[in-house]
Each structure stands twice: as C-alpha cells, then as structure tokens.
RODO-2510 file (C-alpha; in nm, 4 decimals, decimal comma):
residues 472
     n   res          X          Y          Z
     1     x    27,0596    24,8955    25,6257
     2     x    26,8489    24,5828    25,6087
     3     x    26,5235    24,8084    25,6427
     4     x    26,6428    25,0500    25,3834
     5     x    26,6801    24,7424    25,1437
     6     x    26,3361    24,6366    25,2405
     7     x    26,1983    24,9676    25,1163
     8     x    26,3761    24,9925    24,7915
     9     x    26,1223    24,8058    24,5863
    10     x    25,8663    25,0718    24,7127
    11     x    26,0724    25,3656    24,6510
    12     x    26,1455    25,2333    24,2880
    13     x    25,7807    25,1727    24,2190
    14     x    25,7040    25,5268    24,3415
    15     x    25,9468    25,7283    24,1771
    16     x    25,9983    25,4840    23,8474
    17     x    25,8075    25,6074    23,5695
    18     x    25,7722    25,3092    23,2786
    19     x    25,8992    25,4204    22,9350
    20     x    25,6339    25,2525    22,7443
    21     x    25,6482    25,5307    22,4580
    22     x    25,8525    25,8213    22,3823
    23     x    25,6033    26,0123    22,2111
    24     x    25,4828    26,3227    22,4103
    25     x    25,1971    26,2451    22,6243
    26     x    25,0265    26,5782    22,5319
    27     x    25,0278    26,4663    22,1603
    28     x    24,6666    26,3262    22,0776
    29     x    24,7498    26,2749    21,7158
    30     x    24,7319    25,8914    21,6463
    31     x    24,9750    25,6879    21,4715
    32     x    24,7998    25,5653    21,1655
    33     x    24,8748    25,2373    20,9692
    34     x    24,6792    25,1584    20,6410
    35     x    24,7455    24,7868    20,5510
    36     x    24,6232    24,7389    20,1688
    37     x    24,5947    24,3729    20,0426
    38     x    24,6384    24,2834    19,6749
    39     x    24,3390    24,0763    19,4961
    40     x    24,2170    23,9802    19,8724
    41     x    23,8699    23,8582    19,8446
    42     x    23,5715    23,9327    20,0796
    43     x    23,5635    23,5617    20,2151
    44     x    23,9548    23,5486    20,2668
    45     x    23,9572    23,6243    20,6653
    46     x    23,8282    23,3989    20,9452
    47     x    23,6259    23,6833    21,0474
    48     x    23,4607    23,6902    20,7108
    49     x    23,4046    23,3247    20,6795
    50     x    23,7298    23,1590    20,5547
    51     x    23,7541    22,8160    20,6843
    52     x    24,0602    22,6364    20,4947
    53     x    24,3438    22,8937    20,6657
    54     x    24,3598    23,0733    20,9561
    55     x    24,4212    23,4170    21,0226
    56     x    24,4100    23,4855    21,4094
    57     x    24,5834    23,8006    21,4193
    58     x    24,3463    23,9789    21,1614
    59     x    24,0688    23,7896    21,3502
    60     x    24,1765    23,9422    21,6592
    61     x    24,2116    24,2904    21,4819
    62     x    23,8382    24,2598    21,3935
    63     x    23,7370    24,1675    21,7610
    64     x    23,9209    24,4834    21,8712
    65     x    23,7638    24,7165    21,6602
    66     x    23,5000    24,7414    21,3630
    67     x    23,4501    24,5490    21,0655
    68     x    23,2356    24,7028    20,7709
    69     x    23,0238    24,4033    20,5843
    70     x    22,9590    24,6490    20,2874
    71     x    23,2803    24,8216    20,2452
    72     x    23,3828    24,9120    19,8717
    73     x    23,6363    25,0280    19,6239
    74     x    23,5444    25,2428    19,3318
    75     x    23,7345    25,0528    19,0602
    76     x    23,7834    24,6810    19,0720
    77     x    24,1531    24,7005    18,8983
    78     x    24,5014    24,7840    19,0988
    79     x    24,6241    25,1331    18,9714
    80     x    24,2631    25,3001    18,9640
    81     x    24,1845    25,1486    19,2856
    82     x    24,5216    25,2812    19,4714
    83     x    24,4978    25,6286    19,3240
    84     x    24,1278    25,6542    19,4745
    85     x    24,2458    25,5490    19,8098
    86     x    24,5174    25,7951    19,8365
    87     x    24,3620    26,0975    19,7068
    88     x    23,9773    26,0102    19,8084
    89     x    23,8514    26,0663    19,4606
    90     x    23,7415    25,8586    19,1860
    91     x    24,0324    25,7630    18,9730
    92     x    23,8658    25,8450    18,6493
    93     x    23,8514    26,2223    18,7645
    94     x    24,2341    26,1912    18,7602
    95     x    24,2711    25,9953    18,4449
    96     x    24,4285    25,7110    18,6260
    97     x    24,2774    25,3793    18,4743
    98     x    24,3367    24,9977    18,4749
    99     x    24,6902    24,8855    18,5962
   100     x    24,9979    25,1033    18,4720
   101     x    25,2940    24,8757    18,3537
   102     x    25,6738    24,9283    18,2888
   103     x    25,5591    25,1084    17,9548
   104     x    25,3363    25,3718    18,1102
   105     x    25,4727    25,7186    18,0678
   106     x    25,2144    25,8660    18,3245
   107     x    25,1357    25,8246    18,6880
   108     x    24,9674    26,0231    18,9743
   109     x    24,9847    26,3759    18,9073
   110     x    25,2245    26,5457    19,1687
   111     x    24,9697    26,8060    19,2006
   112     x    24,7145    26,5679    19,3632
   113     x    24,7317    26,5662    19,7543
   114     x    24,7699    26,2149    19,8810
   115     x    24,7012    26,1046    20,2551
   116     x    25,0493    26,1180    20,2958
   117     x    25,0886    26,4576    20,1760
   118     x    24,7867    26,5727    20,3847
   119     x    24,9385    26,4174    20,6996
   120     x    25,2796    26,5123    20,6340
   121     x    25,1592    26,8929    20,6602
   122     x    25,0519    26,8173    20,9724
   123     x    25,3560    26,6896    21,1280
   124     x    25,3547    26,3277    21,0541
   125     x    25,6421    26,1144    20,9350
   126     x    25,5197    25,9201    20,6583
   127     x    25,6708    25,5955    20,5109
   128     x    25,5478    25,3491    20,2387
   129     x    25,6439    24,9821    20,2106
   130     x    25,5258    24,7428    19,9272
   131     x    25,3536    24,8094    19,5900
   132     x    25,3129    25,1304    19,4408
   133     x    25,1470    25,1201    19,1353
   134     x    25,1034    25,4729    19,0564
   135     x    25,3644    25,5387    18,8069
   136     x    25,7155    25,4017    18,7906
   137     x    25,9152    25,6641    18,6750
   138     x    26,1056    25,9149    18,8819
   139     x    25,8324    26,1834    18,8559
   140     x    25,5588    25,9617    19,0142
   141     x    25,7614    25,7782    19,2889
   142     x    25,6095    25,7746    19,6569
   143     x    25,8630    26,0205    19,7627
   144     x    25,7465    26,2513    19,5008
   145     x    25,3672    26,2251    19,6598
   146     x    25,4332    26,2910    20,0169
   147     x    25,6296    25,9860    20,1497
   148     x    25,9377    26,0220    20,3427
   149     x    26,0533    25,6675    20,2612
   150     x    25,9657    25,3870    20,0298
   151     x    26,0703    25,0359    20,0070
   152     x    25,8867    24,8117    19,7487
   153     x    25,7855    24,7305    19,3871
   154     x    25,6522    24,9935    19,1668
   155     x    25,3784    24,7766    19,0108
   156     x    25,2543    24,4334    19,0326
   157     x    25,4456    24,1036    19,1182
   158     x    25,3191    23,9607    18,8040
   159     x    25,4706    24,2089    18,6023
   160     x    25,8043    24,0290    18,5469
   161     x    25,9625    23,7931    18,2834
   162     x    25,7876    23,4770    18,4358
   163     x    25,4339    23,5688    18,3747
   164     x    25,2579    23,2712    18,2322
   165     x    25,0731    23,4532    17,9715
   166     x    25,3340    23,7156    17,8627
   167     x    25,6575    23,5361    17,9079
   168     x    25,9629    23,7949    17,8574
   169     x    25,7388    24,0800    17,7624
   170     x    25,8310    24,2550    18,1140
   171     x    26,1430    24,3427    18,2376
   172     x    26,3246    24,1925    18,5552
   173     x    26,1185    24,3009    18,8694
   174     x    26,2621    24,6051    19,0310
   175     x    26,2841    24,6519    19,3991
   176     x    26,2998    25,0430    19,4997
   177     x    26,4701    25,1843    19,8221
   178     x    26,3421    25,5540    19,8170
   179     x    26,4220    25,6477    19,4428
   180     x    26,6854    25,4176    19,3936
   181     x    26,6414    25,0378    19,2276
   182     x    26,8405    24,8297    19,4637
   183     x    26,8058    24,5011    19,3267
   184     x    26,5878    24,2987    19,0816
   185     x    26,3695    23,9979    19,1857
   186     x    26,3581    23,6613    19,0638
   187     x    26,2537    23,4829    19,3962
   188     x    25,9645    23,6335    19,5748
   189     x    25,9341    23,4021    19,8713
   190     x    26,0898    23,6529    20,1182
   191     x    25,8752    23,9700    19,9829
   192     x    25,6227    23,9520    20,2402
   193     x    25,8898    23,9048    20,5368
   194     x    26,1102    24,2031    20,3936
   195     x    25,7972    24,4114    20,3693
   196     x    25,7256    24,3260    20,7475
   197     x    26,0933    24,3934    20,8375
   198     x    26,0720    24,7477    20,6872
   199     x    25,7567    24,8194    20,8270
   200     x    25,8813    24,7239    21,2033
   201     x    26,1814    24,9288    21,1046
   202     x    25,9769    25,2293    21,0275
   203     x    25,7708    25,2196    21,3512
   204     x    26,0848    25,1826    21,5630
   205     x    26,2548    25,4834    21,4024
   206     x    25,9705    25,7039    21,4080
   207     x    25,8165    25,6109    21,7443
   208     x    25,8735    25,9712    21,8910
   209     x    25,6498    26,1452    21,6747
   210     x    25,3156    26,0813    21,5044
   211     x    25,3589    25,8772    21,1672
   212     x    25,1542    25,7343    20,8954
   213     x    25,2626    25,3903    20,7623
   214     x    25,0865    25,2817    20,4211
   215     x    25,1877    24,8926    20,3900
   216     x    25,0630    24,7715    20,0537
   217     x    25,1240    24,4017    20,0334
   218     x    25,2157    24,2592    19,6915
   219     x    25,0318    23,9678    19,7505
   220     x    24,7679    23,7542    19,7366
   221     x    24,8137    23,8891    19,3737
   222     x    24,9593    23,6331    19,1801
   223     x    25,2139    23,4736    19,1424
   224     x    25,1995    23,3400    19,4826
   225     x    25,5207    23,3035    19,6973
   226     x    25,5507    23,2177    20,0638
   227     x    25,8476    23,1734    20,3052
   228     x    25,9358    22,8477    20,4701
   229     x    25,7680    22,9829    20,7755
   230     x    25,4235    22,9074    20,6097
   231     x    25,4849    22,6854    20,3469
   232     x    25,2396    22,3853    20,3444
   233     x    25,0620    22,5389    20,6586
   234     x    24,7106    22,5417    20,5344
   235     x    24,4458    22,2985    20,4408
   236     x    24,3983    22,4714    20,1050
   237     x    24,7304    22,5181    19,9776
   238     x    24,9669    22,7890    19,8472
   239     x    24,7042    23,0490    19,8768
   240     x    24,5912    22,9642    20,2105
   241     x    24,9535    22,9965    20,3284
   242     x    25,0234    23,3247    20,1699
   243     x    24,7007    23,4545    20,3567
   244     x    24,8508    23,2977    20,6937
   245     x    25,1974    23,4878    20,6250
   246     x    24,9836    23,8221    20,5530
   247     x    24,7988    23,7373    20,8669
   248     x    25,1448    23,6916    21,0530
   249     x    25,2928    24,0191    20,9233
   250     x    24,9642    24,2078    21,0784
   251     x    25,0293    24,0265    21,4156
   252     x    25,4323    24,1446    21,3962
   253     x    25,3267    24,5064    21,3565
   254     x    25,0772    24,4965    21,6442
   255     x    25,3184    24,3136    21,8617
   256     x    25,5793    24,6117    21,7768
   257     x    25,3407    24,8478    21,8659
   258     x    25,2594    24,6955    22,2008
   259     x    25,6468    24,6419    22,2659
   260     x    25,6723    25,0509    22,2034
   261     x    25,3733    25,1336    22,4024
   262     x    25,2058    25,2576    22,0788
   263     x    24,9175    25,0501    22,0439
   264     x    24,6820    25,2614    22,2538
   265     x    24,7192    25,5519    22,0207
   266     x    24,7577    25,4092    21,6756
   267     x    24,4814    25,3691    21,4206
   268     x    24,5167    25,0437    21,2219
   269     x    24,2914    24,9985    20,8838
   270     x    24,2998    24,6765    20,7014
   271     x    24,1261    24,6426    20,3525
   272     x    24,2022    24,5235    20,0079
   273     x    24,2183    24,6890    19,6775
   274     x    23,9380    24,4878    19,4929
   275     x    23,8138    24,1467    19,4947
   276     x    23,9992    23,8078    19,3787
   277     x    24,1155    23,7211    19,0424
   278     x    23,9102    23,4323    19,0047
   279     x    24,0414    23,3025    18,6620
   280     x    24,3569    23,2045    18,8656
   281     x    24,1343    22,9234    19,0307
   282     x    24,3066    22,7807    19,3710
   283     x    24,5279    23,0658    19,3422
   284     x    24,2644    23,3124    19,3798
   285     x    24,0722    23,4191    19,6885
   286     x    23,7249    23,3742    19,7911
   287     x    23,4407    23,6188    19,7059
   288     x    23,2438    23,4819    20,0127
   289     x    22,9648    23,3706    19,7774
   290     x    22,9439    23,6941    19,6047
   291     x    22,9039    23,7335    19,2177
   292     x    23,2039    23,7697    18,9628
   293     x    23,5322    23,8968    19,1199
   294     x    23,8308    24,1213    19,0349
   295     x    23,7733    24,3388    18,7067
   296     x    23,3848    24,3556    18,7280
   297     x    23,1574    24,5812    18,9229
   298     x    22,9531    24,3109    19,0575
   299     x    22,9937    24,2664    19,4430
   300     x    23,2416    24,0141    19,4250
   301     x    23,4930    24,2545    19,2542
   302     x    23,4435    24,5805    19,4535
   303     x    23,3099    24,4640    19,7731
   304     x    23,6305    24,4074    20,0164
   305     x    23,6647    24,3548    20,3884
   306     x    23,7437    24,6408    20,5802
   307     x    23,8754    24,6424    20,9738
   308     x    23,9316    24,9783    21,1659
   309     x    24,0907    24,9412    21,5151
   310     x    24,1905    25,2046    21,7585
   311     x    24,1856    25,1113    22,1241
   312     x    23,9413    25,3377    22,3152
   313     x    23,8295    25,5248    22,0455
   314     x    23,6887    25,2670    21,7916
   315     x    23,4311    25,0343    22,0077
   316     x    23,5513    24,6602    22,0185
   317     x    23,3542    24,3868    21,8214
   318     x    23,1331    24,6162    21,6161
   319     x    23,0128    24,5061    21,2823
   320     x    22,8722    24,7737    21,0503
   321     x    22,6519    24,7065    20,7733
   322     x    22,6363    25,0448    20,6200
   323     x    22,8030    25,1282    20,2949
   324     x    23,1261    25,3148    20,2817
   325     x    23,4241    25,3111    20,0346
   326     x    23,7856    25,3607    20,0113
   327     x    23,7524    25,7223    19,8903
   328     x    23,6301    25,7729    20,2581
   329     x    23,9493    25,7092    20,4456
   330     x    24,1471    26,0274    20,3507
   331     x    23,8617    26,2659    20,4697
   332     x    23,8082    26,0504    20,7640
   333     x    24,1949    26,1003    20,8521
   334     x    24,1795    26,4477    20,7976
   335     x    23,8935    26,4727    21,0454
   336     x    24,0758    26,2525    21,2981
   337     x    24,3787    26,4403    21,2898
   338     x    24,2656    26,7887    21,2391
   339     x    24,4323    26,8007    20,9087
   340     x    24,3744    27,0476    20,6156
   341     x    24,1652    26,8579    20,3317
   342     x    24,3214    26,8736    19,9739
   343     x    24,2554    27,2231    19,7713
   344     x    24,1236    27,0147    19,4657
   345     x    23,7988    26,8540    19,4810
   346     x    23,7561    26,4964    19,6689
   347     x    23,4670    26,2511    19,6634
   348     x    23,4889    26,0989    19,9637
   349     x    23,3426    26,1739    20,3097
   350     x    23,4205    26,1500    20,6679
   351     x    23,2695    25,7993    20,8288
   352     x    23,4055    25,8423    21,1454
   353     x    23,0684    25,8114    21,2996
   354     x    23,0039    25,4756    21,0921
   355     x    23,3531    25,3254    21,2153
   356     x    23,2165    25,4140    21,5651
   357     x    22,9062    25,2000    21,4874
   358     x    22,6655    25,4952    21,4845
   359     x    22,3827    25,5027    21,2036
   360     x    22,4069    25,7858    20,9568
   361     x    22,2172    25,8973    20,6206
   362     x    22,3105    25,7064    20,3241
   363     x    22,4873    25,8488    20,0287
   364     x    22,5526    25,7275    19,6708
   365     x    22,8893    25,5410    19,5767
   366     x    22,9572    25,4804    19,2147
   367     x    23,1549    25,2054    19,0518
   368     x    23,3431    25,2918    18,7484
   369     x    23,5297    25,0154    18,5046
   370     x    23,6406    24,9571    18,1419
   371     x    23,8243    25,3265    18,1647
   372     x    23,5539    25,5693    18,2483
   373     x    23,2210    25,3492    18,2191
   374     x    22,9947    25,3931    18,5194
   375     x    22,8492    25,0372    18,5777
   376     x    22,6735    25,0411    18,9171
   377     x    22,5318    25,2937    19,1790
   378     x    22,5221    25,2023    19,5350
   379     x    22,2965    25,3637    19,7817
   380     x    22,2578    25,1907    20,1216
   381     x    22,1136    24,8650    20,0667
   382     x    22,0297    24,9398    19,7093
   383     x    22,2571    24,8602    19,4257
   384     x    22,1398    24,9740    19,0584
   385     x    22,3692    24,8061    18,7686
   386     x    22,3304    24,9463    18,4266
   387     x    22,3901    24,7449    18,0995
   388     x    22,7540    24,6730    18,0270
   389     x    22,9718    24,4026    17,8887
   390     x    23,1716    24,2098    18,1893
   391     x    23,4193    23,9210    18,1960
   392     x    23,3002    23,6008    18,3461
   393     x    23,4604    23,2591    18,4000
   394     x    23,3578    22,8862    18,4452
   395     x    23,2687    22,7515    18,7588
   396     x    23,5688    22,7251    19,0462
   397     x    23,5337    22,3468    19,0168
   398     x    23,6697    22,3430    18,6561
   399     x    23,9399    22,5668    18,7343
   400     x    24,3379    22,4947    18,7494
   401     x    24,5413    22,4933    19,0719
   402     x    24,8901    22,5665    18,9226
   403     x    24,8740    22,9430    18,8726
   404     x    24,7792    22,9280    18,5154
   405     x    24,4688    23,1215    18,4497
   406     x    24,1567    23,0111    18,2714
   407     x    24,0117    23,2110    17,9633
   408     x    23,7561    23,4794    18,0433
   409     x    23,4758    23,4983    17,8399
   410     x    23,2540    23,8219    17,7767
   411     x    22,8729    23,8357    17,8671
   412     x    22,6486    24,1190    17,8249
   413     x    22,3836    24,2775    18,0879
   414     x    22,1053    24,4060    17,8397
   415     x    21,9055    24,6020    18,0724
   416     x    21,9495    24,7789    18,4253
   417     x    21,9010    24,5570    18,7376
   418     x    21,8215    24,6652    19,0797
   419     x    21,9033    24,4810    19,3850
   420     x    21,8615    24,4846    19,7291
   421     x    22,1900    24,3859    19,8989
   422     x    22,0528    24,3368    20,2391
   423     x    21,8497    24,0709    20,1308
   424     x    22,0216    23,9776    19,7999
   425     x    22,3945    24,0259    19,8356
   426     x    22,4855    23,7802    19,5589
   427     x    22,2660    23,9790    19,2904
   428     x    22,0160    23,7204    19,1768
   429     x    21,6956    23,8995    19,1789
   430     x    21,5954    24,2218    18,9624
   431     x    21,3400    24,4028    19,1670
   432     x    21,3384    24,7203    18,9769
   433     x    20,9680    24,6753    18,8575
   434     x    20,8586    24,6653    19,2529
   435     x    21,0593    24,9769    19,3295
   436     x    21,0107    25,2531    19,0661
   437     x    21,0715    25,5338    19,2968
   438     x    21,4257    25,3736    19,4177
   439     x    21,4966    25,3035    19,0703
   440     x    21,4510    25,6784    18,9625
   441     x    21,6468    25,7908    19,2714
   442     x    21,9597    25,6096    19,1896
   443     x    21,9175    25,6950    18,8216
   444     x    21,9009    26,0301    18,9422
   445     x    22,2360    25,9905    19,0984
   446     x    22,3706    25,8553    18,8186
   447     x    22,2795    26,1358    18,6004
   448     x    22,4726    26,3746    18,8446
   449     x    22,7889    26,1519    18,8449
   450     x    22,7953    26,1545    18,4603
   451     x    22,7644    26,4975    18,4323
   452     x    23,0415    26,5266    18,6915
   453     x    23,2714    26,2442    18,5954
   454     x    23,1722    26,1815    18,2313
   455     x    23,0713    25,8049    18,1284
   456     x    23,2416    25,6282    17,8307
   457     x    22,9011    25,4189    17,7793
   458     x    22,6969    25,7308    17,7169
   459     x    22,9792    25,8907    17,5704
   460     x    22,9155    26,2323    17,8171
   461     x    23,2117    26,4440    17,8944
   462     x    23,2556    26,5186    18,2564
   463     x    23,3005    26,8623    18,3884
   464     x    23,5085    26,7858    18,6930
   465     x    23,7742    26,5840    18,5374
   466     x    24,1628    26,6199    18,5857
   467     x    24,4682    26,5149    18,4145
   468     x    24,7030    26,2503    18,5230
   469     x    25,0730    26,3696    18,5363
   470     x    25,2775    26,2852    18,2303
   471     x    25,6289    26,2875    18,1254
   472     x    25,7286    26,6015    17,9683
***
C-alpha cells in the first residue's frame, strides 16, 4: 500500500493532461484582440519615450513583439479614423468625415465589411467594448456591423452636458449594452474599469472558439477620469493617471489570457486613433516631439504608436521603421486567418512581413482631412505636404492644466514641402529643391489618389467614392 501511494504522483503526472485551454488543439486560427486608445500620442508609452508616468504592461507588450516607429492613421479625427481601421478603407471613400455626434443621421454603411464581419464569416465570435463613433442610431450600431455583443458609448465621452465649451448642447451620455441604453453616465471614473471587466467576461465566455475582441477605450480623450486605483499615481497628474489605468487594463487582459492558456495563440494589437488633442494642455498626451497634434496631417496628428504581439509568430523585441497604416490591419488579419477579403474595394495591404520584421517595398499612404482634402503623401521615409490651412496652438508652456482648452489659431502652408522623415521626423526642413525626382514621384501618387478618392482642395470628384449609410 505504501509503495502504491509512493507511485501515485508519477501515475498522476503520466496520465493527467493539464487543461490550459478548452480550444481545440487542431484549430490554428488565433484569437485577436485589437485595443484602440483615443487621442493617445506617439510619446505616451514608456517604450516610446514617456517619462512622467509608467506603462509597464504596454512596455512588456512591446518587448514581446514588434513596435512600429512610423505607423499612421489616414485621418486625424475620431469617426473617420475608426471607419478606416474597421474597413481597411480611406474613410472619405465611405463618406465618413470628422466626428459624428448625437445629431448625425448617418453612420458606417452596413453594406461595408468590417473586420468583425470578415472574421465572423470565418467562424469567429466577435465582441466590441468601448467607443463606437460610427453612428449612434439603431441601424449603425456594432451589432449591425458584425459584432455579436457590444458594451460601450456610441460616440466620444466629451459629448455630454458637461462639455466645457458646449454646456447642455449634448444629451446625457448613453451607455449601451448590445442595442439598448442601459444607463446614462454622469461620472466616468469607472469607465476604464468597466470596459476592462466586460473585455475579460468576453474572453472567458468565448475561450473555446476563436474570438475577435475590439476594445476601444474612451480615454485618454477628454474629459479625463480615473478610478481610485490610479488617482494621484503619476508624476504628471491626471493624464498620467489615466494612462496608467489603460496600461493596467492591458495587463489584466494578458493575465486572463495566460490564466486560460490562450496567450500563446492570441494576437494582440495596440494603437491609437490619432495624436493628442494638444489644445487641452496638461490634459493632453505627448507627440514625442512631433509637429502639431490631433486634427492635422503633420506627424503629431497622424503618427501613432503601434504594437503587435503574438508569441512564437511575431519576433520579440523587434522595432519596425517602415511605414504602415491602420488601413493595413484588416487585410493583414485576413491573411493570418485565411479569411475572405471584402467584396468592395479596400485600400490597405497585408503587412504581415513587416510585423515579422522583414523589409518590404514601400507603398504610398495618404493623409486626408477637412472632409476630403488630400493634405499629405507618405512614401517610405519621404513625406510631401500640400498647401492647406491647419490649426495650431501656443506652446505647451502657455497652456492650462484644468481641462479647459485654449483656442486654436489657423495658419496656412503656402507651398508644398518635402521632408525626409528618417532624418527630420519633426518636419522642420523642406528638401524639395534637392530632390526633384522624389517630388515628382510623390506628386504622381497624389494625382492618382485624387482621381480615385477626389480632393476638396482641387475640387476633383473621385471615381471610387461610396456612400455612408443614412436613415431612410
């Protein structure tokens, strides 16, 4: 008997198979978690240079995967940027401009194919938590765009009665669960915590099948709120506290994946919808020294941090300096999961080789703003900025730190300027005179884009434009 008891641990070790995941071992499709911050600047993570607050979980995410140093959004504003991310398409092609509010009668056309719809067609469970901002009416909610579940706000968290410049213009801020308003919010201090809880619930519930989770944090978009867990924790103040709580959220998600044995087969993508809203001074993020911010096509407005992590598939600690854009995420996920691409034309391409750290051939990217105005072309290290008006602000030292924005002033770029971003990421020196061939090449890309997508500046009509969804 004693001998039998002695052997029990070895018998148990031999025949017991740890249940680290209930997903079928033969299913190679990865889980995908896409985390999208709001108004987070290029310099807001420790791995991208932040000093006055700590982001250990995001820094670890970067150490475990590939970080892009020249990653862009095509539109430096909320709704347009989100439409581009989810469809792989320039948002002006879809007639989604600016930031939709509670008066909008349109949204992302249900005929468009989102990442969620694409993956759902390949057997994925799909869930969204957070800020939608692609139409608040029933016809345009996430559950009509491929998501099995939704918990979050229909538009920006500043679109509420307490807006500092538009008091009582907006109605109470509605919180949705699927297609129903479950409450209105007057205190946002638990918003990041609640989003995180719902994200963890989704992962727990769908651990047996491949899943796609789109977690779109409402912050660090103003107004800034933070739970007691992180209040007063950063050197910088409230903005730093908010960033630390977002970082905590990422850590909780990774912890849950590890607990369920899903971490090895989960691709995590972390990025932002545009640069910081720098008119809010200390309540805004950092550009990392880049020019201007949200609402402009200068680097501070459209260049964002981007991290891709998938153990064993994406090399750890890689830094990718080649240009890429959020429109590339959909076709990349299609390639990884062997999913069918949308039938309607998309603009992005598969950047999986770049994510793995390989060198690839450069392709042109376009920055559109002010509805449908082509403001810049990016091609590898080169950037051509066209004449246009843009908003600018006083230096950061002159700004307030109480959540009240300073006023923008408008300035005009009178002639096109060319930059070598590898040497001059802050866009200080025009080198068009020394590089006539590059100038001609980028102007050629712009001509093709205007023929395809149009350009309000040149009053040209694009041949590839489609329509937003509208209430009948």
